Every structure is written in structure tokens, then in C-alpha cells.
C-alpha positions, 0 to 999 in steps of 0.5 A, a space after each residue: 513515489 513513481 520511481 523504482 526504489 530497488 535500484 539496479 538489483 536483479 529480479 527473477 525473469 518475468 517478475 514485474 517491477 513493484 513500485 511504491 504506488 503499486 504497494 499502496 494500491 495493494 494495501 488499500 485493496 486488502 483493507 477493502 478501500 473503495 473510496 476516492 482516488 488514493 492520491 487525492 486522499 493522501 493530500 488530506 492528512 487526517 483522512 490519509 492517516 486514518 486509512 494508514 492506521 487501518 492498514 497497519 491494524 489489519 496487517 498486525 491482526 493478520 500476522 497474529 492470526 486475529 480475525 
């Protein structure tokens, strides 16, 4: 979770590293999650699954252009 999954690949100069936790924070922000710390939330399986389903539904609707 804290590592760099991209490995030794090169990225453009000035571009920051994207870590798994950064992607999680970005997705939670996109759906307007302002609740508790996401790490604590991830330890509660049912709550975490509900949040992930909300994110996936948001992304599907966004891709299809549905509001």
C-alpha cells in the first residue's frame, strides 16, 4: 500500500510519484467523502465495501455522462 507499484519505469520530469494511497485519497475526494480516516475505514470491511461501491458507481456514471 505504501510502495511504488510502477517499479523502475520513467515518468516525465517534474511529475510526482503516484502511490496507491494517493489514488485512494483522490477517489474518496471525488465522491465527496469527508468522513473518518480512510485507513481506519478500510479496517471495517462492510463500511469500506460500501464506500468502494459508491466510488465505482460514481466512476461508471461519470464515464457514461450520467449526472
